[in-house]
N, CA, C and O of each residue as an XYZ file, in Angstrom:
224
protein
N       0.881     -1.179     -0.029
C      -0.010      0.027      0.025
C       0.894      1.305      0.013
O       1.688      1.531      0.926
N       0.749      2.053     -0.966
C       1.553      3.266     -1.092
C       0.522      4.500     -1.061
O      -0.594      4.413     -1.572
N       0.967      5.590     -0.453
C       0.154      6.613     -0.321
C       0.627      7.687     -1.594
O       1.806      8.000     -1.759
N      -0.317      8.112     -2.321
C       0.080      8.993     -3.434
C      -0.244     10.371     -2.897
O      -1.219     10.616     -2.186
N       0.783     11.367     -3.354
C       0.346     12.735     -2.977
C      -0.273     13.366     -4.166
O       0.102     13.101     -5.308
N      -1.219     14.198     -3.894
C      -1.877     14.910     -4.995
C      -0.918     15.755     -5.977
O      -0.048     16.458     -5.464
N      -1.044     15.707     -7.247
C      -0.302     16.539     -8.082
C      -0.442     18.081     -7.710
O      -1.536     18.576     -7.437
N       0.709     18.780     -7.720
C       0.781     20.157     -7.435
C       1.084     20.869     -8.710
O       1.731     20.336     -9.612
N       0.601     22.099     -8.773
C       0.838     22.934     -9.853
C       2.250     23.423     -9.880
O       2.779     23.724     -8.810
N       2.832     23.518    -10.871
C       4.361     24.058    -10.849
C       4.450     25.607    -10.413
O       3.689     26.441    -10.904
N       5.413     25.928     -9.476
C       5.493     27.184     -8.933
C       5.981     28.117    -10.009
O       6.964     27.780    -10.668
N       5.366     29.281    -10.247
C       5.805     30.189    -11.185
C       6.514     31.247    -10.405
O       5.882     31.907     -9.580
N       7.912     31.470    -10.634
C       8.569     32.595    -10.038
C       8.438     33.776    -10.762
O       8.683     33.808    -11.968
N       8.024     34.882    -10.044
C       7.976     36.217    -10.756
C       9.267     36.801    -11.019
O      10.113     36.712    -10.129
N       9.558     37.391    -12.111
C      10.884     37.851    -12.369
C      11.164     39.020    -11.636
O      12.342     39.373    -11.704
N      10.372     39.763    -10.913
C      10.709     41.075    -10.228
C      11.015     40.810     -8.920
O      11.472     41.733     -8.246
N      10.845     39.681     -8.407
C      11.144     39.254     -6.912
C      12.647     39.235     -6.700
O      13.094     39.639     -5.627
N      13.435     38.802     -7.633
C      14.914     38.658     -7.409
C      15.542     40.084     -7.079
O      16.291     40.242     -6.116
N      15.195     41.075     -7.920
C      15.915     42.319     -7.630
C      15.360     42.923     -6.252
O      16.122     43.491     -5.470
N      13.966     42.766     -5.994
C      13.509     43.192     -4.707
C      14.209     42.397     -3.360
O      14.434     42.919     -2.268
N      14.446     41.181     -3.701
C      15.130     40.439     -2.571
C      16.521     40.921     -2.351
O      16.939     41.048     -1.200
N      17.286     41.205     -3.416
C      18.613     41.689     -3.363
C      18.528     43.015     -2.550
O      19.258     43.199     -1.576
N      17.692     43.858     -2.941
C      17.499     45.262     -2.377
C      17.301     45.180     -0.781
O      17.925     45.876      0.019
N      16.387     44.270     -0.468
C      16.019     44.178      0.894
C      17.134     43.612      1.793
O      17.407     44.012      2.925
N      17.755     42.590      1.091
C      18.961     42.041      1.917
C      20.102     43.043      2.088
O      20.752     43.138      3.129
N      20.310     43.821      0.937
C      21.326     44.867      1.043
C      21.024     45.861      2.040
O      21.948     46.298      2.725
N      19.810     46.286      2.213
C      19.337     47.320      3.070
C      19.328     46.792      4.548
O      19.635     47.581      5.441
N      19.015     45.594      4.827
C      19.171     45.027      6.088
C      20.651     45.044      6.480
O      20.959     45.376      7.625
N      21.514     44.727      5.646
C      23.053     44.691      6.054
C      23.483     46.026      6.227
O      24.238     46.272      7.168
N      23.097     46.976      5.419
C      23.467     48.531      5.547
C      23.024     49.124      6.859
O      23.712     49.907      7.515
N      21.682     48.645      7.234
C      21.097     49.305      8.547
C      21.949     48.620      9.654
O      22.350     49.329     10.577
N      22.240     47.361      9.634
C      22.927     46.786     10.635
C      24.328     47.185     10.771
O      24.813     47.238     11.902
N      25.112     47.505      9.622
C      26.368     48.133      9.701
C      26.248     49.486     10.259
O      27.086     49.823     11.095
N      25.448     50.198      9.961
C      25.259     51.523     10.316
C      25.028     51.783     11.846
O      25.604     52.672     12.474
N      24.216     51.000     12.314
C      23.858     50.875     13.722
C      25.026     50.459     14.598
O      25.153     50.845     15.760
N      25.965     49.559     13.904
C      27.005     48.822     14.773
C      28.293     49.858     14.727
O      29.050     49.969     15.692
N      28.458     50.606     13.496
C      29.667     51.228     13.492
C      29.553     52.739     13.275
O      30.528     53.440     13.548
N      28.376     53.312     12.782
C      28.334     54.713     12.526
C      27.573     55.480     13.465
O      27.937     56.616     13.771
N      26.419     54.886     14.007
C      25.611     55.637     14.824
C      26.124     55.628     16.179
O      26.340     54.521     16.672
N      26.374     56.737     16.919
C      26.978     56.734     18.194
C      25.907     56.390     19.269
O      25.244     57.251     19.848
N      25.791     54.965     19.494
C      24.943     54.437     20.450
C      25.679     53.700     21.439
O      26.625     53.063     20.978
N      25.496     53.621     22.650
C      26.133     52.816     23.769
C      25.358     51.429     24.021
O      24.735     51.156     25.048
N      25.506     50.630     22.931
C      24.845     49.348     23.212
C      25.980     48.164     23.538
O      25.604     46.992     23.543
N      27.138     48.438     23.763
C      28.102     47.710     24.024
C      27.871     46.919     25.261
O      27.329     47.447     26.231
N      28.278     45.603     25.276
C      28.118     44.735     26.631
C      29.248     45.089     27.507
O      30.408     45.220     27.114
N      28.805     45.248     28.819
C      29.818     45.513     29.779
C      29.626     44.397     30.810
O      28.510     44.222     31.299
N      30.677     43.630     31.162
C      30.666     42.598     32.237
C      30.393     43.252     33.658
O      30.863     44.365     33.895
N      29.739     42.662     34.481
C      29.560     43.048     35.912
C      28.447     44.092     35.831
O      27.935     44.546     34.808
N      28.142     44.417     37.233
C      27.249     45.472     37.433
C      27.811     46.897     37.011
O      28.933     47.233     37.391
N      27.069     47.694     36.262
C      27.468     48.836     35.843
C      26.832     49.972     36.822
O      25.615     49.999     37.004
N      27.572     50.766     37.350
C      27.184     51.984     38.203
C      27.508     53.274     37.376
O      28.561     53.435     36.759
N      26.446     54.202     37.439
C      26.639     55.428     36.555
C      27.936     56.184     37.275
O      28.172     56.073     38.478
N      28.623     56.854     36.485
C      29.820     57.580     37.068
C      31.127     56.674     37.325
O      32.152     57.200     37.761
N      31.067     55.440     37.072
C      32.132     54.596     37.185
C      32.600     54.035     35.967
O      31.828     53.492     35.177
N      33.921     54.145     35.755
C      34.563     53.757     34.553
C      34.812     52.199     34.522
O      35.250     51.670     35.544
N      34.575     51.499     33.491
C      34.825     50.096     33.422
C      36.231     49.784     32.889
O      36.601     48.616     32.769
């Protein structure tokens, strides 16, 4: 006894999706790089308890 899966229609890939995918991935990489290296935010990890006014 074998189970047969129903036939599926072939997937048609839209030609415009590849450039959109490249742009989205590039934008995500650019935003992550900007937040990590360009934007002056203090998100770096510091070990131990941090008290204001104390240098680590």
